[in-house]
N, CA, C and O atoms as a GROMACS GRO file, in nm:
protein
  464
    1MET      N    1  -1.503   1.658  -3.322
    1MET     CA    2  -1.445   1.750  -3.226
    1MET      C    3  -1.314   1.801  -3.285
    1MET      O    4  -1.237   1.727  -3.346
    2THR      N    5  -1.289   1.929  -3.265
    2THR     CA    6  -1.167   1.989  -3.316
    2THR      C    7  -1.050   1.952  -3.226
    2THR      O    8  -1.066   1.909  -3.112
    3ARG      N    9  -0.934   1.971  -3.282
    3ARG     CA   10  -0.814   1.942  -3.205
    3ARG      C   11  -0.804   2.032  -3.081
    3ARG      O   12  -0.766   1.985  -2.974
    4THR      N   13  -0.839   2.157  -3.097
    4THR     CA   14  -0.835   2.250  -2.984
    4THR      C   15  -0.932   2.205  -2.874
    4THR      O   16  -0.897   2.210  -2.756
    5GLY      N   17  -1.050   2.161  -2.912
    5GLY     CA   18  -1.148   2.113  -2.815
    5GLY      C   19  -1.100   1.989  -2.742
    5GLY      O   20  -1.121   1.975  -2.621
    6LEU      N   21  -1.034   1.898  -2.816
    6LEU     CA   22  -0.981   1.777  -2.755
    6LEU      C   23  -0.873   1.810  -2.653
    6LEU      O   24  -0.871   1.754  -2.543
    7TYR      N   25  -0.782   1.902  -2.690
    7TYR     CA   26  -0.676   1.942  -2.596
    7TYR      C   27  -0.734   2.010  -2.472
    7TYR      O   28  -0.685   1.991  -2.361
    8THR      N   29  -0.839   2.090  -2.493
    8THR     CA   30  -0.904   2.159  -2.381
    8THR      C   31  -0.967   2.058  -2.285
    8THR      O   32  -0.956   2.072  -2.163
    9ARG      N   33  -1.033   1.956  -2.340
    9ARG     CA   34  -1.095   1.854  -2.255
    9ARG      C   35  -0.989   1.775  -2.178
    9ARG      O   36  -1.006   1.746  -2.060
   10ARG      N   37  -0.879   1.740  -2.246
   10ARG     CA   38  -0.771   1.666  -2.178
   10ARG      C   39  -0.710   1.750  -2.067
   10ARG      O   40  -0.683   1.700  -1.958
   11ALA      N   41  -0.687   1.879  -2.094
   11ALA     CA   42  -0.629   1.968  -1.994
   11ALA      C   43  -0.723   1.982  -1.874
   11ALA      O   44  -0.678   1.981  -1.760
   12ALA      N   45  -0.851   1.994  -1.901
   12ALA     CA   46  -0.949   2.005  -1.792
   12ALA      C   47  -0.952   1.877  -1.709
   12ALA      O   48  -0.960   1.883  -1.586
   13GLY      N   49  -0.945   1.762  -1.775
   13GLY     CA   50  -0.942   1.634  -1.704
   13GLY      C   51  -0.818   1.620  -1.618
   13GLY      O   52  -0.824   1.574  -1.504
   14ALA      N   53  -0.703   1.661  -1.674
   14ALA     CA   54  -0.578   1.654  -1.598
   14ALA      C   55  -0.582   1.747  -1.478
   14ALA      O   56  -0.534   1.712  -1.370
   15LEU      N   57  -0.638   1.865  -1.496
   15LEU     CA   58  -0.649   1.960  -1.386
   15LEU      C   59  -0.741   1.905  -1.277
   15LEU      O   60  -0.711   1.918  -1.158
   16ALA      N   61  -0.852   1.844  -1.316
   16ALA     CA   62  -0.944   1.785  -1.219
   16ALA      C   63  -0.877   1.672  -1.142
   16ALA      O   64  -0.893   1.662  -1.020
   17MET      N   65  -0.802   1.588  -1.210
   17MET     CA   66  -0.732   1.477  -1.144
   17MET      C   67  -0.626   1.530  -1.047
   17MET      O   68  -0.614   1.479  -0.936
   18ALA      N   69  -0.551   1.631  -1.088
   18ALA     CA   70  -0.449   1.689  -1.000
   18ALA      C   71  -0.514   1.750  -0.876
   18ALA      O   72  -0.461   1.738  -0.765
   19THR      N   73  -0.628   1.816  -0.894
   19THR     CA   74  -0.700   1.875  -0.781
   19THR      C   75  -0.746   1.767  -0.684
   19THR      O   76  -0.733   1.783  -0.563
   20LEU      N   77  -0.801   1.657  -0.737
   20LEU     CA   78  -0.845   1.547  -0.651
   20LEU      C   79  -0.729   1.486  -0.573
   20LEU      O   80  -0.742   1.460  -0.453
   21LEU      N   81  -0.617   1.465  -0.640
   21LEU     CA   82  -0.500   1.409  -0.572
   21LEU      C   83  -0.449   1.502  -0.463
   21LEU      O   84  -0.413   1.457  -0.354
   22LEU      N   85  -0.446   1.630  -0.491
   22LEU     CA   86  -0.401   1.727  -0.392
   22LEU      C   87  -0.496   1.731  -0.273
   22LEU      O   88  -0.452   1.737  -0.159
   23PHE      N   89  -0.627   1.727  -0.300
   23PHE     CA   90  -0.727   1.727  -0.194
   23PHE      C   91  -0.712   1.602  -0.108
   23PHE      O   92  -0.714   1.611   0.015
   24ALA      N   93  -0.698   1.486  -0.170
   24ALA     CA   94  -0.685   1.360  -0.095
   24ALA      C   95  -0.559   1.362  -0.010
   24ALA      O   96  -0.561   1.317   0.105
   25ARG      N   97  -0.451   1.412  -0.063
   25ARG     CA   98  -0.326   1.420   0.011
   25ARG      C   99  -0.340   1.515   0.129
   25ARG      O  100  -0.290   1.487   0.238
   26GLY      N  101  -0.408   1.627   0.109
   26GLY     CA  102  -0.428   1.725   0.215
   26GLY      C  103  -0.513   1.669   0.328
   26GLY      O  104  -0.487   1.699   0.444
   27ALA      N  105  -0.613   1.588   0.297
   27ALA     CA  106  -0.699   1.531   0.400
   27ALA      C  107  -0.620   1.438   0.491
   27ALA      O  108  -0.639   1.441   0.612
   28SER      N  109  -0.533   1.356   0.434
   28SER     CA  110  -0.455   1.264   0.516
   28SER      C  111  -0.346   1.337   0.593
   28SER      O  112  -0.300   1.288   0.697
   29ALA      N  113  -0.303   1.452   0.544
   29ALA     CA  114  -0.200   1.529   0.615
   29ALA      C  115  -0.255   1.584   0.745
   29ALA      O  116  -0.178   1.621   0.834
   30GLN      N  117  -0.389   1.591   0.759
   30GLN     CA  118  -0.450   1.643   0.880
   30GLN      C  119  -0.465   1.536   0.988
   30GLN      O  120  -0.499   1.568   1.102
   31ASP      N  121  -0.441   1.411   0.954
   31ASP     CA  122  -0.450   1.303   1.052
   31ASP      C  123  -0.346   1.323   1.162
   31ASP      O  124  -0.235   1.371   1.137
   32VAL      N  125  -0.384   1.286   1.282
   32VAL     CA  126  -0.289   1.283   1.394
   32VAL      C  127  -0.238   1.139   1.400
   32VAL      O  128  -0.317   1.045   1.409
   33THR      N  129  -0.107   1.122   1.395
   33THR     CA  130  -0.049   0.987   1.397
   33THR      C  131  -0.004   0.950   1.537
   33THR      O  132   0.065   1.026   1.605
   34ILE      N  133  -0.047   0.831   1.580
   34ILE     CA  134  -0.007   0.778   1.710
   34ILE      C  135   0.068   0.648   1.686
   34ILE      O  136   0.015   0.556   1.623
   35GLU      N  137   0.189   0.640   1.735
   35GLU     CA  138   0.273   0.522   1.721
   35GLU      C  139   0.259   0.435   1.846
   35GLU      O  140   0.279   0.482   1.958
   36LEU      N  141   0.225   0.308   1.825
   36LEU     CA  142   0.216   0.212   1.934
   36LEU      C  143   0.302   0.091   1.899
   36LEU      O  144   0.316   0.054   1.783
   37THR      N  145   0.358   0.029   2.002
   37THR     CA  146   0.432  -0.096   1.985
   37THR      C  147   0.371  -0.198   2.081
   37THR      O  148   0.338  -0.165   2.195
   38VAL      N  149   0.357  -0.320   2.034
   38VAL     CA  150   0.317  -0.430   2.121
   38VAL      C  151   0.441  -0.515   2.142
   38VAL      O  152   0.497  -0.571   2.048
   39GLN      N  153   0.482  -0.524   2.267
   39GLN     CA  154   0.600  -0.603   2.302
   39GLN      C  155   0.579  -0.658   2.442
   39GLN      O  156   0.537  -0.587   2.532
   40GLY      N  157   0.610  -0.787   2.458
   40GLY     CA  158   0.587  -0.850   2.588
   40GLY      C  159   0.439  -0.855   2.622
   40GLY      O  160   0.401  -0.849   2.739
   41LYS      N  161   0.356  -0.866   2.520
   41LYS     CA  162   0.210  -0.873   2.534
   41LYS      C  163   0.150  -0.748   2.596
   41LYS      O  164   0.048  -0.755   2.665
   42ARG      N  165   0.215  -0.632   2.573
   42ARG     CA  166   0.168  -0.504   2.628
   42ARG      C  167   0.180  -0.395   2.521
   42ARG      O  168   0.275  -0.393   2.443
   43PHE      N  169   0.079  -0.303   2.521
   43PHE     CA  170   0.089  -0.183   2.438
   43PHE      C  171   0.189  -0.089   2.502
   43PHE      O  172   0.187  -0.067   2.623
   44GLN      N  173   0.275  -0.033   2.421
   44GLN     CA  174   0.373   0.064   2.469
   44GLN      C  175   0.369   0.185   2.377
   44GLN      O  176   0.399   0.170   2.258
   45PRO      N  177   0.334   0.302   2.424
   45PRO     CA  178   0.285   0.331   2.559
   45PRO      C  179   0.140   0.284   2.574
   45PRO      O  180   0.070   0.263   2.475
   46SER      N  181   0.098   0.268   2.696
   46SER     CA  182  -0.040   0.221   2.720
   46SER      C  183  -0.138   0.338   2.730
   46SER      O  184  -0.259   0.317   2.728
   47GLU      N  185  -0.087   0.459   2.741
   47GLU     CA  186  -0.173   0.577   2.741
   47GLU      C  187  -0.119   0.676   2.639
   47GLU      O  188  -0.002   0.713   2.643
   48VAL      N  189  -0.206   0.718   2.548
   48VAL     CA  190  -0.168   0.813   2.442
   48VAL      C  191  -0.270   0.926   2.438
   48VAL      O  192  -0.381   0.912   2.488
   49ARG      N  193  -0.230   1.036   2.379
   49ARG     CA  194  -0.316   1.155   2.372
   49ARG      C  195  -0.328   1.203   2.228
   49ARG      O  196  -0.238   1.184   2.146
   50ALA      N  197  -0.443   1.265   2.200
   50ALA     CA  198  -0.467   1.322   2.068
   50ALA      C  199  -0.560   1.442   2.083
   50ALA      O  200  -0.638   1.449   2.178
   51PRO      N  201  -0.551   1.537   1.990
   51PRO     CA  202  -0.642   1.651   1.996
   51PRO      C  203  -0.782   1.612   1.950
   51PRO      O  204  -0.799   1.521   1.869
   52ALA      N  205  -0.880   1.681   2.000
   52ALA     CA  206  -1.020   1.656   1.962
   52ALA      C  207  -1.046   1.701   1.819
   52ALA      O  208  -0.979   1.790   1.767
   53ASN      N  209  -1.144   1.640   1.759
   53ASN     CA  210  -1.198   1.679   1.629
   53ASN      C  211  -1.098   1.668   1.514
   53ASN      O  212  -1.108   1.742   1.415
   54LYS      N  213  -1.003   1.578   1.526
   54LYS     CA  214  -0.909   1.550   1.416
   54LYS      C  215  -0.904   1.400   1.394
   54LYS      O  216  -0.901   1.324   1.491
   55PRO      N  217  -0.902   1.355   1.268
   55PRO     CA  218  -0.889   1.212   1.242
   55PRO      C  219  -0.757   1.160   1.299
   55PRO      O  220  -0.658   1.232   1.305
   56ILE      N  221  -0.758   1.034   1.340
   56ILE     CA  222  -0.641   0.973   1.403
   56ILE      C  223  -0.596   0.852   1.321
   56ILE      O  224  -0.679   0.776   1.271
   57LEU      N  225  -0.466   0.838   1.309
   57LEU     CA  226  -0.408   0.721   1.244
   57LEU      C  227  -0.317   0.652   1.344
   57LEU      O  228  -0.213   0.706   1.383
   58PHE      N  229  -0.357   0.532   1.387
   58PHE     CA  230  -0.271   0.451   1.474
   58PHE      C  231  -0.177   0.370   1.386
   58PHE      O  232  -0.222   0.304   1.291
   59ARG      N  233  -0.049   0.374   1.415
   59ARG     CA  234   0.050   0.286   1.352
   59ARG      C  235   0.096   0.190   1.460
   59ARG      O  236   0.162   0.229   1.557
   60VAL      N  237   0.062   0.063   1.442
   60VAL     CA  238   0.090  -0.036   1.546
   60VAL      C  239   0.197  -0.132   1.496
   60VAL      O  240   0.181  -0.195   1.390
   61LYS      N  241   0.305  -0.144   1.572
   61LYS     CA  242   0.412  -0.240   1.542
   61LYS      C  243   0.402  -0.353   1.642
   61LYS      O  244   0.412  -0.331   1.763
   62ASN      N  245   0.383  -0.472   1.593
   62ASN     CA  246   0.374  -0.589   1.681
   62ASN      C  247   0.509  -0.658   1.682
   62ASN      O  248   0.550  -0.717   1.581
   63ARG      N  249   0.580  -0.652   1.794
   63ARG     CA  250   0.712  -0.714   1.807
   63ARG      C  251   0.705  -0.852   1.871
   63ARG      O  252   0.807  -0.915   1.894
   64ASP      N  253   0.584  -0.899   1.899
   64ASP     CA  254   0.566  -1.030   1.961
   64ASP      C  255   0.552  -1.140   1.854
   64ASP      O  256   0.526  -1.112   1.737
   65ALA      N  257   0.569  -1.264   1.899
   65ALA     CA  258   0.561  -1.380   1.810
   65ALA      C  259   0.418  -1.428   1.787
   65ALA      O  260   0.397  -1.529   1.719
   66ALA      N  261   0.320  -1.358   1.843
   66ALA     CA  262   0.179  -1.393   1.825
   66ALA      C  263   0.103  -1.271   1.771
   66ALA      O  264   0.138  -1.157   1.802
   67SER      N  265   0.002  -1.296   1.692
   67SER     CA  266  -0.082  -1.188   1.639
   67SER      C  267  -0.157  -1.119   1.753
   67SER      O  268  -0.183  -1.179   1.857
   68VAL      N  269  -0.191  -0.992   1.731
   68VAL     CA  270  -0.275  -0.918   1.823
   68VAL      C  271  -0.393  -0.862   1.744
   68VAL      O  272  -0.383  -0.837   1.624
   69GLU      N  273  -0.504  -0.841   1.814
   69GLU     CA  274  -0.618  -0.776   1.750
   69GLU      C  275  -0.645  -0.645   1.823
   69GLU      O  276  -0.698  -0.644   1.934
   70PHE      N  277  -0.605  -0.536   1.759
   70PHE     CA  278  -0.630  -0.403   1.814
   70PHE      C  279  -0.780  -0.378   1.802
   70PHE      O  280  -0.835  -0.379   1.692
   71GLU      N  281  -0.846  -0.356   1.916
   71GLU     CA  282  -0.990  -0.335   1.913
   71GLU      C  283  -1.031  -0.226   2.010
   71GLU      O  284  -0.972  -0.211   2.117
   72SER      N  285  -1.133  -0.152   1.971
   72SER     CA  286  -1.193  -0.052   2.060
   72SER      C  287  -1.340  -0.041   2.025
   72SER      O  288  -1.377  -0.008   1.912
   73LYS      N  289  -1.422  -0.070   2.123
   73LYS     CA  290  -1.567  -0.058   2.101
   73LYS      C  291  -1.607   0.089   2.093
   73LYS      O  292  -1.692   0.126   2.011
   74SER      N  293  -1.548   0.173   2.177
   74SER     CA  294  -1.584   0.315   2.178
   74SER      C  295  -1.538   0.389   2.053
   74SER      O  296  -1.601   0.487   2.012
   75MET      N  297  -1.427   0.344   1.992
   75MET     CA  298  -1.381   0.405   1.867
   75MET      C  299  -1.435   0.332   1.744
   75MET      O  300  -1.420   0.378   1.631
   76ARG      N  301  -1.500   0.217   1.770
   76ARG     CA  302  -1.558   0.133   1.664
   76ARG      C  303  -1.456   0.088   1.561
   76ARG      O  304  -1.476   0.106   1.441
   77VAL      N  305  -1.345   0.030   1.609
   77VAL     CA  306  -1.241  -0.022   1.520
   77VAL      C  307  -1.192  -0.157   1.571
   77VAL      O  308  -1.198  -0.186   1.690
   78GLU      N  309  -1.142  -0.237   1.479
   78GLU     CA  310  -1.071  -0.359   1.514
   78GLU      C  311  -0.987  -0.400   1.394
   78GLU      O  312  -1.029  -0.388   1.279
   79LYS      N  313  -0.868  -0.448   1.425
   79LYS     CA  314  -0.777  -0.492   1.318
   79LYS      C  315  -0.676  -0.590   1.376
   79LYS      O  316  -0.620  -0.568   1.483
   80VAL      N  317  -0.654  -0.698   1.302
   80VAL     CA  318  -0.552  -0.796   1.342
   80VAL      C  319  -0.418  -0.750   1.288
   80VAL      O  320  -0.404  -0.716   1.171
   81ILE      N  321  -0.319  -0.748   1.378
   81ILE     CA  322  -0.181  -0.714   1.342
   81ILE      C  323  -0.103  -0.844   1.352
   81ILE      O  324  -0.096  -0.904   1.459
   82PRO      N  325  -0.043  -0.889   1.241
   82PRO     CA  326   0.027  -1.018   1.244
   82PRO      C  327   0.149  -1.018   1.335
   82PRO      O  328   0.204  -0.913   1.368
   83ALA      N  329   0.191  -1.137   1.375
   83ALA     CA  330   0.313  -1.153   1.455
   83ALA      C  331   0.430  -1.088   1.383
   83ALA      O  332   0.447  -1.105   1.262
   84ASN      N  333   0.509  -1.013   1.456
   84ASN     CA  334   0.626  -0.943   1.400
   84ASN      C  335   0.590  -0.860   1.278
   84ASN      O  336   0.668  -0.848   1.184
   85GLY      N  337   0.471  -0.802   1.280
   85GLY     CA  338   0.423  -0.721   1.168
   85GLY      C  339   0.378  -0.583   1.212
   85GLY      O  340   0.394  -0.544   1.328
   86GLU      N  341   0.322  -0.511   1.117
   86GLU     CA  342   0.274  -0.376   1.142
   86GLU      C  343   0.137  -0.357   1.079
   86GLU      O  344   0.100  -0.428   0.986
   87GLY      N  345   0.063  -0.261   1.131
   87GLY     CA  346  -0.067  -0.229   1.075
   87GLY      C  347  -0.105  -0.086   1.106
   87GLY      O  348  -0.051  -0.025   1.198
   88THR      N  349  -0.199  -0.033   1.028
   88THR     CA  350  -0.250   0.101   1.052
   88THR      C  351  -0.401   0.093   1.072
   88THR      O  352  -0.471   0.013   1.010
   89ILE      N  353  -0.449   0.179   1.160
   89ILE     CA  354  -0.592   0.185   1.190
   89ILE      C  355  -0.633   0.331   1.184
   89ILE      O  356  -0.579   0.415   1.256
   90ARG      N  357  -0.729   0.361   1.098
   90ARG     CA  358  -0.781   0.497   1.088
   90ARG      C  359  -0.904   0.511   1.177
   90ARG      O  360  -0.992   0.425   1.178
   91VAL      N  361  -0.907   0.621   1.252
   91VAL     CA  362  -1.018   0.649   1.342
   91VAL      C  363  -1.074   0.787   1.306
   91VAL      O  364  -0.999   0.882   1.284
   92ARG      N  365  -1.205   0.795   1.302
   92ARG     CA  366  -1.271   0.923   1.272
   92ARG      C  367  -1.234   1.026   1.379
   92ARG      O  368  -1.182   0.990   1.485
   93ALA      N  369  -1.260   1.151   1.352
   93ALA     CA  370  -1.239   1.257   1.451
   93ALA      C  371  -1.326   1.229   1.574
   93ALA      O  372  -1.444   1.194   1.561
   94LEU      N  373  -1.269   1.245   1.691
   94LEU     CA  374  -1.338   1.212   1.816
   94LEU      C  375  -1.358   1.336   1.902
   94LEU      O  376  -1.282   1.433   1.894
   95LYS      N  377  -1.462   1.332   1.983
   95LYS     CA  378  -1.487   1.437   2.081
   95LYS      C  379  -1.397   1.414   2.202
   95LYS      O  380  -1.346   1.304   2.220
   96PRO      N  381  -1.375   1.517   2.285
   96PRO     CA  382  -1.294   1.498   2.405
   96PRO      C  383  -1.348   1.385   2.492
   96PRO      O  384  -1.470   1.368   2.506
   97GLY      N  385  -1.256   1.308   2.550
   97GLY     CA  386  -1.295   1.198   2.638
   97GLY      C  387  -1.188   1.092   2.643
   97GLY      O  388  -1.080   1.108   2.585
   98LYS      N  389  -1.217   0.982   2.712
   98LYS     CA  390  -1.126   0.868   2.723
   98LYS      C  391  -1.183   0.754   2.641
   98LYS      O  392  -1.302   0.723   2.648
   99TYR      N  393  -1.096   0.692   2.562
   99TYR     CA  394  -1.136   0.582   2.475
   99TYR      C  395  -1.042   0.465   2.501
   99TYR      O  396  -0.920   0.476   2.486
  100GLU      N  397  -1.099   0.353   2.541
  100GLU     CA  398  -1.018   0.235   2.572
  100GLU      C  399  -0.994   0.154   2.446
  100GLU      O  400  -1.081   0.143   2.359
  101PHE      N  401  -0.874   0.096   2.436
  101PHE     CA  402  -0.845  -0.003   2.331
  101PHE      C  403  -0.781  -0.123   2.398
  101PHE      O  404  -0.726  -0.112   2.507
  102PHE      N  405  -0.788  -0.238   2.331
  102PHE     CA  406  -0.735  -0.361   2.391
  102PHE      C  407  -0.700  -0.459   2.281
  102PHE      O  408  -0.737  -0.442   2.165
  103ASP      N  409  -0.629  -0.564   2.321
  103ASP     CA  410  -0.596  -0.675   2.233
  103ASP      C  411  -0.703  -0.781   2.256
  103ASP      O  412  -0.710  -0.841   2.363
  104ASP      N  413  -0.787  -0.804   2.156
  104ASP     CA  414  -0.897  -0.898   2.172
  104ASP      C  415  -0.848  -1.041   2.190
  104ASP      O  416  -0.923  -1.126   2.238
  105PHE      N  417  -0.723  -1.070   2.152
  105PHE     CA  418  -0.666  -1.204   2.174
  105PHE      C  419  -0.606  -1.219   2.314
  105PHE      O  420  -0.579  -1.330   2.359
  106ASN      N  421  -0.584  -1.106   2.383
  106ASN     CA  422  -0.526  -1.104   2.517
  106ASN      C  423  -0.586  -0.984   2.589
  106ASN      O  424  -0.523  -0.878   2.594
  107GLU      N  425  -0.705  -0.999   2.644
  107GLU     CA  426  -0.779  -0.885   2.696
  107GLU      C  427  -0.716  -0.816   2.816
  107GLU      O  428  -0.761  -0.708   2.855
  108SER      N  429  -0.613  -0.874   2.875
  108SER     CA  430  -0.542  -0.804   2.982
  108SER      C  431  -0.449  -0.696   2.924
  108SER      O  432  -0.400  -0.610   2.998
  109ASN      N  433  -0.425  -0.700   2.795
  109ASN     CA  434  -0.345  -0.597   2.726
  109ASN      C  435  -0.437  -0.484   2.687
  109ASN      O  436  -0.511  -0.494   2.588
  110ARG      N  437  -0.434  -0.375   2.764
  110ARG     CA  438  -0.526  -0.264   2.744
  110ARG      C  439  -0.450  -0.131   2.740
  110ARG      O  440  -0.341  -0.118   2.793
  111GLY      N  441  -0.513  -0.034   2.674
  111GLY     CA  442  -0.457   0.099   2.668
  111GLY      C  443  -0.570   0.202   2.664
  111GLY      O  444  -0.687   0.168   2.651
  112THR      N  445  -0.530   0.328   2.676
  112THR     CA  446  -0.628   0.437   2.678
  112THR      C  447  -0.582   0.548   2.586
  112THR      O  448  -0.465   0.588   2.586
  113LEU      N  449  -0.677   0.597   2.507
  113LEU     CA  450  -0.657   0.718   2.426
  113LEU      C  451  -0.731   0.830   2.497
  113LEU      O  452  -0.851   0.818   2.523
  114ILE      N  453  -0.660   0.937   2.528
  114ILE     CA  454  -0.722   1.054   2.590
  114ILE      C  455  -0.728   1.163   2.483
  114ILE      O  456  -0.626   1.209   2.432
  115VAL      N  457  -0.849   1.202   2.451
  115VAL     CA  458  -0.872   1.305   2.350
  115VAL      C  459  -0.906   1.435   2.422
  115VAL      O  460  -1.000   1.440   2.502
  116GLU      N  461  -0.828   1.540   2.394
  116GLU     CA  462  -0.845   1.669   2.462
  116GLU      C  463  -0.876   1.778   2.362
  116GLU      O  464  -0.893   1.893   2.400
   0.00000   0.00000   0.00000
């Protein structure tokens, strides 16, 4: 292979990688971020809203001394958030409606996502 051909292949590879990185970054920029805090064994706020047909990213801060398990059967997600820790949960784009979430370790701790 000639030197010119080698440089052309490297440039094409670099361009492809840059395009992939830009595309991946753009996809996550479309996520709707919802901030939740668990304190006193309760989600705060307990009711949140998001637009329909957009991916959702929950950022959950657990301020309690016990772990919580963020779970939703209707959104098909579950994740343990450690005591005094944080976690993120990605949810696919949802249709309009109400979606319940709860702490599987303390089922009286419940919240609602309203998608409009």
